[in-house]
C-alpha positions as a printed Julia matrix, in Angstrom:
433×3 Matrix{Float64}:
 115.99  157.94   84.9
 117.47  154.62   83.83
 120.26  155.31   81.32
 120.49  152.67   78.55
 123.73  150.78   77.94
 124.42  152.73   74.74
 124.44  156.08   76.6
 127.44  157.29   78.58
 128.24  160.55   80.33
 131.6   162.35   80.32
 133.15  163.88   83.44
 131.75  167.21   82.24
 128.2   165.81   82.16
 127.89  165.65   78.34
 126.08  162.56   77.01
 127.64  160.33   74.33
 125.98  157.71   72.12
 128.04  154.51   71.95
 127.11  151.57   69.73
 129.11  148.32   69.34
 130.05  147.09   65.86
 130.45  143.36   65.15
 133.99  142.18   64.25
 132.85  141.27   60.75
 132.35  144.98   59.99
 135.87  145.94   61.08
 138.7   145.77   58.49
 140.9   143.71   60.85
 138.06  141.75   62.46
 138.28  143.53   65.84
 135.54  144.6    68.23
 134.92  148.34   67.83
 132.41  151.04   68.71
 130.78  154.09   67.21
 130.99  157.01   69.65
 129.14  160.25   69.01
 128.66  163.32   71.21
 125.01  164.27   71.65
 126.06  167.8    72.72
 123.62  167.87   75.64
 123.71  167.48   79.41
 119.94  166.89   79.68
 119.14  163.18   80.33
 115.69  163.48   78.72
 117.06  165.02   75.52
 119.9   162.49   75.38
 117.46  159.6    75.78
 115.25  160.93   72.97
 118.19  161.38   70.58
 119.76  158.02   71.43
 116.56  156.09   70.74
 116.52  157.24   67.14
 120.24  156.66   66.69
 120.03  153.21   68.27
 117.21  152.16   65.96
 119.09  153.45   62.9
 122.38  151.79   63.96
 120.7   148.42   64.53
 119.0   148.54   61.14
 122.16  149.72   59.38
 124.49  147.08   60.85
 121.97  144.33   60.13
 121.66  145.48   56.51
 125.43  145.83   56.03
 126.5   142.55   57.58
 123.7   140.6    55.91
 123.98  136.83   56.0
 124.57  134.25   53.34
 122.58  131.72   55.29
 118.83  131.77   55.83
 117.91  132.64   59.41
 115.29  129.91   59.46
 118.0   127.39   58.62
 119.97  128.43   61.71
 116.86  128.44   63.86
 115.78  124.98   62.72
 119.24  123.5    63.35
 119.43  124.95   66.87
 115.88  123.86   67.68
 116.81  120.28   66.79
 120.07  120.57   68.76
 118.34  121.59   72.0
 115.31  119.32   71.49
 117.63  116.31   71.67
 119.2   117.56   74.9
 115.81  118.41   76.42
 114.54  114.91   75.58
 117.62  113.39   77.28
 117.15  115.39   80.46
 113.42  114.57   80.54
 114.29  110.87   80.36
 116.74  111.3    83.24
 114.12  113.06   85.38
 111.62  110.27   84.72
 114.11  107.89   86.32
 115.7   110.0    89.05
 113.15  112.75   89.76
 113.5   116.54   89.71
 116.88  118.21   89.32
 118.87  119.21   92.44
 118.39  122.76   93.7
 122.0   123.63   92.77
 121.38  122.6    89.15
 118.16  124.63   89.01
 119.96  127.7    90.37
 122.72  127.23   87.78
 120.17  127.1    84.96
 118.45  130.26   86.19
 121.77  132.08   86.46
 122.67  130.94   82.94
 119.39  132.33   81.62
 120.17  135.66   83.35
 123.64  135.72   81.78
 122.02  135.09   78.39
 119.79  138.12   78.96
 122.85  140.2    79.84
 124.74  138.99   76.76
 121.85  139.93   74.47
 121.25  143.31   76.12
 124.92  144.32   76.07
 125.59  142.75   72.64
 128.6   141.04   74.22
 127.72  137.51   73.14
 131.16  136.09   73.91
 130.54  136.26   77.69
 128.35  133.17   77.33
 129.7   131.4    74.22
 133.24  132.19   73.11
 134.39  131.65   69.52
 135.69  128.13   70.15
 132.53  126.9    71.89
 130.29  128.53   69.29
 132.25  126.91   66.47
 131.94  123.46   68.1
 128.15  123.79   68.42
 127.88  125.02   64.82
 129.84  121.93   63.75
 127.47  119.66   65.73
 124.56  121.4    63.98
 126.35  120.74   60.64
 126.16  124.43   59.73
 128.98  125.8    57.52
 129.74  128.98   59.48
 133.26  130.38   59.83
 134.52  132.23   62.9
 134.32  136.02   62.42
 131.9   135.84   59.5
 128.5   137.49   59.39
 126.85  134.06   59.56
 128.89  133.27   62.69
 127.64  136.42   64.45
 124.01  135.68   63.62
 124.46  132.05   64.66
 125.92  132.96   68.07
 123.16  135.46   68.84
 120.5   132.92   67.87
 122.34  130.25   69.91
 122.1   132.41   73.04
 118.36  132.93   72.53
 117.85  129.18   72.03
 119.95  128.34   75.1
 117.96  130.79   77.22
 114.7   129.08   76.19
 116.27  125.69   76.88
 117.21  126.73   80.46
 113.67  127.97   81.18
 112.07  124.79   79.77
 114.34  122.48   81.77
 113.41  124.34   84.97
 109.7   124.07   84.09
 110.02  120.33   83.47
 111.82  119.85   86.79
 109.08  121.78   88.6
 106.5   119.34   87.22
 108.31  116.45   88.89
 108.68  118.36   92.15
 104.91  118.43   92.8
 101.86  116.19   92.47
  98.51  116.64   90.75
  96.0   114.21   92.25
  93.03  115.79   90.47
  93.95  114.77   86.94
  93.18  111.26   85.66
  95.0   110.66   82.39
  93.42  107.23   81.8
  89.73  107.91   82.06
  87.49  110.84   81.42
  85.99  112.07   84.68
  82.27  112.46   84.99
  81.17  115.96   84.26
  80.16  117.83   87.37
  78.9   121.34   87.74
  81.8   123.73   87.97
  82.09  125.37   91.35
  83.84  128.69   91.07
  86.24  129.38   93.89
  86.61  132.97   95.0
  89.84  134.43   93.58
  92.8   134.52   95.92
  93.52  138.13   96.84
  96.99  139.59   97.03
  96.39  141.62  100.22
  95.08  138.55  102.09
  98.08  136.45  100.99
 100.53  139.19  102.02
  98.96  139.41  105.48
  99.16  135.61  105.91
 102.76  135.56  104.71
 103.94  138.24  107.14
 102.01  136.64  110.02
 103.73  133.32  109.34
 107.17  134.94  109.2
 106.63  136.67  112.54
 105.28  133.5   114.15
 108.12  131.26  112.94
 110.79  133.89  113.72
 113.03  132.41  111.03
 114.37  135.84  110.11
 114.98  139.04  112.05
 112.16  141.49  112.78
 114.08  144.13  110.83
 114.08  141.91  107.73
 110.35  141.25  108.11
 109.7   144.99  108.33
 111.69  145.48  105.12
 109.63  142.8   103.37
 106.44  144.46  104.59
 107.59  147.74  103.03
 108.44  146.11   99.7
 105.12  144.22   99.63
 103.14  147.36  100.42
 104.63  148.93   97.28
 103.57  145.84   95.31
  99.99  146.26   96.55
 100.01  149.97   95.67
 101.13  149.16   92.12
  98.62  146.35   91.52
  95.71  147.88   93.43
  93.83  147.09   96.68
  91.71  144.28   95.22
  94.39  142.68   93.02
  94.35  138.95   92.44
  97.23  136.81   93.66
  97.55  135.32   90.16
 100.09  137.66   88.58
 100.7   137.37   84.83
 104.16  137.84   83.25
 102.97  141.19   81.89
 101.88  142.35   85.36
 105.19  141.24   86.87
 107.11  143.22   84.25
 104.85  146.24   84.89
 105.75  146.06   88.59
 109.46  145.96   87.72
 109.21  148.91   85.33
 107.32  150.95   87.95
 109.9   150.26   90.66
 112.7   151.27   88.3
 111.1   154.75   88.08
 110.84  155.3    91.85
 113.19  157.71   93.66
 115.32  156.88   96.68
 113.9   157.49  100.18
 110.57  158.56   98.71
 108.66  158.0   101.97
 110.91  160.55  103.71
 110.0   163.22  101.16
 107.03  165.28  102.42
 105.98  165.98   98.86
 105.24  162.27   98.29
 103.33  161.72  101.57
  99.89  161.54   99.95
 101.02  159.96   96.66
 100.96  156.29   95.72
 103.96  154.51   94.18
 102.42  154.55   90.65
 101.73  158.29   90.93
 105.33  158.94   91.95
 106.67  156.67   89.2
 104.6   158.49   86.58
 106.1   161.88   87.4
 108.23  163.28   84.54
 111.76  161.92   84.28
 113.2   165.41   84.76
 111.22  166.0    87.96
 113.37  167.77   90.57
 112.96  165.01   93.18
 113.58  162.18   90.7
 116.36  163.44   88.46
 119.59  161.53   89.21
 117.92  160.11   92.33
 116.3   156.85   91.18
 116.66  153.57   93.05
 119.95  151.83   92.31
 120.21  148.33   90.86
 120.92  146.7    94.23
 117.74  148.16   95.78
 115.62  147.17   92.77
 117.0   143.64   93.12
 115.96  143.61   96.81
 112.38  144.49   95.83
 112.21  141.76   93.18
 113.93  139.17   95.41
 111.29  139.83   98.07
 108.52  139.25   95.51
 110.21  136.04   94.31
 110.31  134.72   97.9
 106.69  135.72   98.53
 105.33  134.05   95.4
 107.47  130.96   96.02
 105.68  130.73   99.35
 102.3   131.25   97.65
 103.03  128.49   95.11
 103.99  126.07   97.89
 100.74  126.95   99.66
  98.92  126.22   96.38
  97.42  129.72   96.55
  98.67  130.4    93.01
 100.16  128.29   90.23
 103.25  130.16   89.09
 105.86  132.71   90.09
 106.39  135.1    87.19
 108.88  137.26   89.09
 111.61  134.63   88.81
 112.38  135.49   85.2
 112.64  139.28   85.61
 115.11  139.8    88.44
 118.04  142.11   87.74
 121.74  141.3    87.85
 123.68  143.28   90.44
 127.24  144.32   89.65
 128.86  143.57   93.0
 132.08  145.36   92.05
 130.14  148.59   91.51
 128.41  148.18   94.9
 131.65  148.06   96.89
 132.19  151.01   99.18
 135.47  152.9    99.37
 137.53  152.24  102.51
 138.49  155.05  104.86
 141.91  156.6   104.32
 144.38  156.32  107.25
 144.06  160.06  107.91
 140.27  159.76  108.07
 140.46  156.85  110.53
 142.9   158.8   112.7
 140.48  161.73  112.8
 137.55  159.48  113.77
 139.53  157.88  116.6
 140.81  161.24  117.84
 137.29  162.73  117.94
 135.88  159.61  119.61
 138.51  159.67  122.39
 137.51  163.21  123.29
 133.76  162.56  123.0
 132.04  163.34  126.38
 129.05  161.04  125.67
 130.26  157.57  126.67
 127.82  155.72  124.36
 129.09  157.6   121.33
 132.69  157.3   122.48
 132.86  153.55  123.09
 130.56  152.71  120.15
 132.84  154.51  117.7
 136.07  153.18  119.23
 134.83  149.59  119.34
 133.73  149.87  115.72
 137.18  151.1   114.66
 139.18  148.56  116.66
 137.04  145.4   116.37
 135.32  145.59  112.97
 132.17  144.16  114.59
 128.71  144.89  113.2
 126.93  147.96  114.57
 124.02  145.84  115.85
 126.44  143.6   117.74
 128.17  146.53  119.44
 124.9   148.27  120.3
 123.71  145.16  122.2
 126.86  144.72  124.32
 126.48  144.55  128.09
 129.08  145.15  130.81
 129.19  141.4   131.46
 130.21  140.8   127.83
 133.67  142.32  128.53
 135.64  139.42  130.01
 139.13  138.24  130.87
 140.62  134.77  130.44
 144.25  133.89  131.15
 145.09  137.57  131.4
 143.58  138.41  128.0
 140.67  140.86  127.81
 138.07  140.17  125.14
 134.49  140.95  124.09
 132.05  138.04  124.11
 129.6   138.56  121.25
 126.64  136.27  122.03
 122.87  135.96  121.78
 122.07  135.71  125.49
 119.53  137.93  127.28
 117.49  138.51  124.14
 120.37  139.72  121.94
 120.06  138.93  118.23
 122.87  137.91  115.87
 122.95  137.68  112.09
 123.69  133.94  112.11
 125.05  131.16  114.33
 128.66  131.76  113.25
 128.42  135.36  114.5
 129.01  134.11  118.06
 132.67  134.81  118.8
 135.26  136.26  121.14
 137.02  139.41  119.96
 140.28  140.36  121.77
 140.31  143.95  123.04
 142.98  146.1   121.41
 145.7   147.41  123.73
 144.65  150.99  122.88
 141.14  150.35  124.25
 142.61  148.83  127.41
 144.81  151.89  127.78
 141.71  154.09  127.49
 140.0   152.17  130.3
 137.45  149.91  128.58
 138.63  146.73  130.27
 138.32  147.94  133.88
 135.13  146.76  135.5
 134.77  149.73  137.83
 135.1   152.08  134.87
 132.46  150.14  132.97
 130.02  150.12  135.87
 130.4   153.84  136.39
 129.76  154.42  132.71
């Protein structure tokens, strides 16, 4: 179950409702929160209670803070503010062409940050007080920092900026392609409309995977992962789904994936069930409770779909990619894994030294002493252990069919003195192993 931002769980498992209050409602103008125990450890009950509380809190804070300025006045001023900037950037693109890829990526990231700011109610992460005040001044709106009008203005500013980012990207996309079928100067003669058969999703997926395998631009393992993600997409949309995916369908796919459990294909119970059937199981189902896909995995699914539909758009098999606007932001800090403690590393090395199976022994020891990737170590050959000027080293290369992550992965790694002491560097030992 996906826990909303306004729900938190204590170390004892009890759920709390937490709702942010705007500074204007605090006596000293500070950011503050309402925190209330829901007196339950059941996620389903907590979610039901928090929905009602969240709705009430939003309505209450809006009614209390009010605003002396008409919302339409703020909206009109911001619309004019961004219209001028959009007109300027359109004029620039007419002269110089579409925007650079780096600028497009920056605009998309900014739109994602705007979504995060609105969802978390932390509007200052995008526009701080000083920047908001400057824009309000340019819009000739009499709003004071910390006032109720200021809070409403900043929230509306973020919404307007998000729309501006999306529209600039759309305009740039128009200049990136050509439409030779439209004549803007004369009305074409009417001809009988010939209906083309709709492009099917399953056919496009098959073509896409075939092309990836033929070009060999990415590893087979990565292609297999994409095939798995795309098979889930086909299960969700159906066997005869069209390749033309609407924004509503794209969001439906995202919502379905967010309700899928981890490692579901390894669970015998789910063997004969489709992804939608699994997603529609109750939130408190034994195999789903506290076992849903994490944010990083959901992002991998959606990134795969973005890449696939980008390919389809370039092939002119469909007109738009509606997955670009719904990807999720991954908190990289939360994804970091804890490092081993010194005592744990010592235990691993000690067990590996006494391991009778040579493959297990040297694989573990090389991993501990070199920091190389597992795939790199698993592909090593006896001839990859070399000596130059009296220094033993491991030559990590892509010869004899070995595969590396990228070109910079080719390198020489000196062999630690402990490994030499254990006998790794002696050719006769290696050959006997």
